[in-house]
C-alpha positions in Angstrom: 244.0 126.6 -105.4 240.4 125.8 -104.4 239.1 127.8 -107.3 241.5 126.1 -109.6 240.1 122.7 -108.5 236.6 123.9 -109.2 237.6 125.2 -112.6 239.3 121.9 -113.5 236.3 119.9 -112.4 234.0 122.1 -114.5 236.4 121.6 -117.5 236.3 117.9 -117.0 232.5 117.8 -116.8 232.3 119.8 -120.1 234.8 117.4 -121.7 232.8 114.4 -120.5 229.6 115.9 -122.0 231.4 116.5 -125.3 232.6 112.8 -125.3 229.0 111.7 -124.6 227.7 113.7 -127.6 230.4 112.2 -129.8 229.7 108.7 -128.7 233.0 108.2 -126.9 231.5 106.7 -123.8 234.7 105.3 -122.2 236.4 108.7 -122.4 233.2 110.3 -120.9 233.3 107.9 -118.0 237.0 108.8 -117.3 236.3 112.5 -117.4 233.3 112.3 -115.1 235.1 109.9 -112.7 238.0 112.3 -112.4 235.6 115.3 -111.7 233.6 113.3 -109.2 236.8 112.2 -107.4 238.1 115.8 -107.2 234.8 117.2 -105.9 234.2 114.4 -103.5 237.6 114.8 -101.9 237.1 118.6 -101.6 233.5 118.9 -100.5 232.5 115.4 -99.2 230.4 112.8 -101.0 227.1 114.2 -100.0 227.8 117.9 -100.8 225.6 119.8 -103.2 228.6 120.6 -105.3 229.0 116.9 -106.2 225.4 116.3 -107.5 225.9 117.0 -111.2 229.2 115.2 -111.5 227.9 112.1 -109.7 224.8 112.1 -111.8 226.8 112.3 -115.1 229.3 109.7 -113.9 226.5 107.3 -113.1 224.6 108.0 -116.4 227.8 107.4 -118.4 228.6 104.1 -116.6 225.1 102.9 -117.4 225.6 103.8 -121.0 229.0 102.0 -121.0 227.4 98.9 -119.6 224.9 99.0 -122.4 227.5 99.6 -125.1 229.7 96.7 -123.9 226.7 94.4 -123.5 225.6 95.2 -127.1 229.1 94.7 -128.5 229.6 91.3 -126.8 226.1 90.3 -127.5 226.7 90.7 -131.2 230.2 89.1 -131.2 229.0 86.0 -133.2 227.5 88.0 -136.0 229.3 87.8 -139.3 230.4 84.2 -138.9 230.9 82.8 -142.4 228.2 80.5 -143.7 228.8 76.8 -144.3 230.4 75.8 -147.6 228.4 74.1 -150.3 228.3 70.3 -150.6 231.0 70.2 -153.3 233.4 72.0 -151.1 232.7 69.8 -148.1 233.4 66.7 -150.2 236.7 68.0 -151.3 237.8 68.8 -147.8 236.4 65.6 -146.2 239.7 63.7 -146.2 241.7 66.7 -144.9 239.1 67.3 -142.2 239.2 63.6 -141.0 243.0 63.8 -140.8 242.8 66.9 -138.7 239.9 65.9 -136.4 242.0 65.4 -133.3 243.8 68.7 -133.6 240.6 70.5 -134.3 238.9 69.0 -131.3 241.7 70.1 -129.0 241.7 73.5 -130.6 237.9 73.8 -130.3 238.1 72.9 -126.6 240.7 75.6 -126.0 238.7 78.2 -127.9 235.6 77.3 -125.9 237.5 77.7 -122.7 238.9 81.1 -123.8 235.4 82.3 -124.9 233.9 81.2 -121.6 236.6 83.0 -119.6 236.1 86.2 -121.8 232.3 86.0 -121.4 232.6 85.7 -117.6 235.0 88.7 -117.5 232.7 90.7 -119.7 229.7 89.9 -117.5 231.6 90.8 -114.4 232.6 94.2 -116.0 228.9 94.8 -116.8 227.8 94.0 -113.2 230.6 96.3 -111.8 229.6 99.2 -114.1 225.9 98.8 -113.3 226.6 98.6 -109.5 228.8 101.6 -109.6 226.3 103.5 -111.8 223.6 102.7 -109.2 225.8 103.9 -106.3 226.6 107.2 -108.0 223.0 107.9 -109.2 221.8 107.1 -105.7 224.2 109.6 -104.2 223.1 112.2 -106.8 219.4 111.5 -106.0 220.0 112.1 -102.3 221.8 115.4 -103.0 219.2 116.7 -105.4 216.2 115.5 -103.3 217.0 117.5 -100.2 216.9 120.9 -102.1 213.4 122.1 -102.5 213.7 124.0 -105.7 212.1 123.1 -109.0 215.5 122.6 -110.7 216.9 120.4 -108.0 213.6 118.3 -107.8 213.5 117.7 -111.5 217.2 116.6 -111.4 216.2 114.2 -108.6 213.5 112.9 -110.9 216.1 112.3 -113.6 218.3 110.5 -111.1 215.3 108.2 -110.3 214.7 107.7 -114.1 218.3 106.6 -114.6 218.2 104.4 -111.4 215.1 102.7 -113.0 217.1 102.1 -116.2 219.9 100.5 -114.2 217.2 98.3 -112.6 216.0 97.2 -116.0 219.5 96.4 -117.2 220.2 94.5 -114.0 216.8 92.7 -114.4 215.7 94.1 -111.0 212.3 95.1 -112.3 210.6 95.8 -109.0 213.3 98.3 -108.1 212.9 99.8 -111.6 209.1 100.2 -111.2 209.7 102.0 -107.8 212.2 104.4 -109.3 210.1 105.2 -112.4 207.0 105.8 -110.2 209.0 108.1 -108.0 210.3 110.0 -111.0 206.7 110.4 -112.4 205.5 111.6 -109.0 208.0 114.4 -108.9 207.6 115.4 -112.6 203.8 115.6 -112.3 204.3 118.2 -109.5 206.5 120.5 -111.6 205.8 119.9 -115.3 202.9 120.6 -117.6 200.5 117.8 -118.3 201.8 116.9 -121.8 205.5 117.5 -121.2 207.7 115.1 -123.2 209.6 114.1 -120.1 206.4 112.7 -118.7 206.0 110.7 -121.9 209.4 109.2 -121.5 208.8 108.3 -117.9 205.5 106.7 -118.6 207.1 104.7 -121.4 210.0 103.5 -119.1 207.5 102.5 -116.4 205.4 100.6 -118.9 208.5 98.7 -120.0 209.3 97.8 -116.3 205.7 96.6 -115.8 205.9 94.6 -119.0 209.1 92.9 -117.8 207.4 92.2 -114.5 204.5 90.5 -116.3 202.1 93.2 -115.0 200.6 93.6 -118.5 197.5 95.7 -117.6 199.7 98.3 -115.8 202.1 98.3 -118.8 199.2 99.0 -121.2 198.0 101.9 -119.0 201.3 103.6 -119.0 202.0 102.9 -122.7 198.7 104.7 -123.4 199.7 107.6 -121.1 203.0 107.8 -123.0 201.4 108.0 -126.4 198.9 110.6 -125.2 201.8 112.8 -123.9 203.8 112.3 -127.1 200.9 113.4 -129.4 200.3 116.6 -127.5 
């Protein structure tokens, strides 16, 4: 039965990765969540066997928060433009007769929109918080194993933690995680590896958001140098 559980968790991780590739982020989150729960219950939340599932669960939660934030951020796009003056004149008497009803309806709509916005913001915060928790667990698991593969996975966990920091507007935390990521990657990767370019770029963005513009320029430059090579 233990081997069956391992096989099922492996199947769920494969399914989650497939959903990510296809852009079905909510389904990916569900698959990784189920795999993480199964492995956590069997081995304990700090076990090596949980690292991959926890990392993917956290990564997909981060992506879900981005997707939902993008969707709701664009919710007002496509609102019809105002009618021309002739149309407005024709409708003026009807509008004046309906003013009271429209005002009441508008207030109700605004209240509903405000409630929805609050709920959406709360969902984003919850997703980002859970993403941070899962990525932090994955980082701890990977960091304690002194192999190149595990250390580079720890670097990727730091990278995603930094991205969570940027999404949460916690820029000092983001800077720290991106710096930790780069420190590990420089130990194990060739000088012009594209992963280094990505990390320099992310760190530059974090410095830019923190108004540390000189540091941002330095790492943007480093990023471009790595990309060209």
